[in-house]
C-alpha positions, 0 to 999 in steps of 0.5 A: 841247813840249806834253804828250802823248799824240801819235800816235807809233809804239807799236811802237818803244822809241827816241825819234823825232827829226825833224831840220831845218836849225834845230831837232830834235824828240825824242819821249820814251818816256813819250809813246810809252807814252801813245800806245800806251795810246790806240791799244790802247783802240780796237784792242779793237774790231777783229775778230781776222780783220781785225787784221793789215790794220788794224794795218798801216794804223794803223802807216802812219797813226801814222808819217805823223801823227808826221812831220806833227806834227814838220813842223808845229812846224818850220814854225811856227818860221819855217824854210821851207827845205823845201816846206810843201805836203808838210804838206798832202799828208801830211794827205790821206794821213793822212785816207785811212788813218784813213778806211780804219781807220774803215771796217774797224772800223765794220763790226764794230759793229752788226747785219749781214745775211747772205743764206743759202741752204739745200740744195734737193732734188727729190722722187723719182718714187716713194716714201713720202710725208712731210710736215713738220707743224712746225719750231720754233725752240727756241734759248736766247739768253743776254744775256751769253754766256760763250763765242762758241758760245752764241746771243746778241743785242746788248742795244742792238739789237732782241731780239724773237722775230722778231729771234731767229728770224733770228739766226745769229751774233755778231761779236766782236773779237780779244779775244772781246768780243761786238759786232754781230749777224749775222742773216738778211734779212727774210723768212728764218728759221733754222727755214725754212732747217732745214726745207729742209735736212731736206726735202732729206735725206729726198728724198735718202733716197728719200722724197717730201716734200709740202707743204700743198695737195698731194693726198697731204698728208693721207696723208703721214707727219708729221714734226716738228722742234725747233731746239735749237741753230744758231749760227755763230762765228769763233775767232781764231788766231795766223795765221788765223781758224777759222769754226765752225757747230754745230746740234742738232735734235730730230726726231720721226716714224716714217719709215724708221730714224727711230722716235720722237724722235732727235737730229741734231747737226752741227759744221763748221769752216773756216780763214780768213785774214779775215772778211767777210759771204761767210765767214758765209754759207759756214760757215752753208751748210756747216752746213746741208749737214751737216744734210742729210747727217746726216738722210739717213743717219739716215732710211736707217739708216746 
C-alpha cells in the first residue's frame, strides 16, 4: 500500500479493515495519526461557533473517502463482484460534503459586511433644544491584539481611516486566532450609529434634538461625543458561543444632569449556538440600545 497520509477517521484508534471476497485492506495507526494532523491543520480556521457542524460534516467525508479509497484499490485488483458504480456515487457524496466544509470555513476568512440599525426616536412636542456638534471616532486599533475584545483590522485588508470608521468586530476561529473583519456597509459609520443612539437617549429624556438647518439649531445647547471604544466579539465555550459588545463614550455638554464631561460605558452579551451575520447585527444593535438607555439615565440624573 502507498505511504500515507490518507483520509482516515482521526477519531478512531482501531485499524479500519475493508474486506472483500479476495482481499482485505487494513490501515495502520500511524496513517491515522498522519491524517489527524493533516485535518487539525485546516480545522484551525473553523470558527468555534461552527465547529460542531463542520466536525460532523468532516467525519462523514473522512469515512466516505476511506471507503472510496479502499474500494478503488480493490477494483484495481480485478475483483468485480460488487457494483463499481458505487464508487462514483460515493465520489459525488464526498464532493458534496467537502464543498459544504469549504463554504462554512470560507465565510470566516476575509472581510464581511453587516448592516446595523441604530435606535430611532422622535422629538417630544416641547422641551429644551439640544444639538450634536460632533461625534468623533477616537478608537485605537491594534495590529496584533492580545484579546478578542480589542479593536483591530486584518493587515491583509484595507486599514485606512475609512475602513476603521466602519469596523465593528473581527471574526476568530475556535482557537482565538483573528480572521476576517466585520464592517458596516458603505455609507454607514460607527460614529453615525452612536450619534443616532445618543440622540434617541436625549429624546427619551425629554429633549428636542435638532440638526443643521433647523431654525432652533443656533440656540440649541451643544453636545459633543468621542467614541473611545465600540467593539463586538464572540467568546467560544464548550456548548455555546457568547456574543459580546462593549462601548465607551465621552460625552461633553451642559444638559440636565450632564455637566461638563462624563463617561458612558456599556457591556452586553448573549449566548448563541452558532455565529452568522444576523448574530453580529443583533449583538451590535443590542449594544446601541444600551447606549440609548445609559444616555437617557445620565441626562435624567438616574
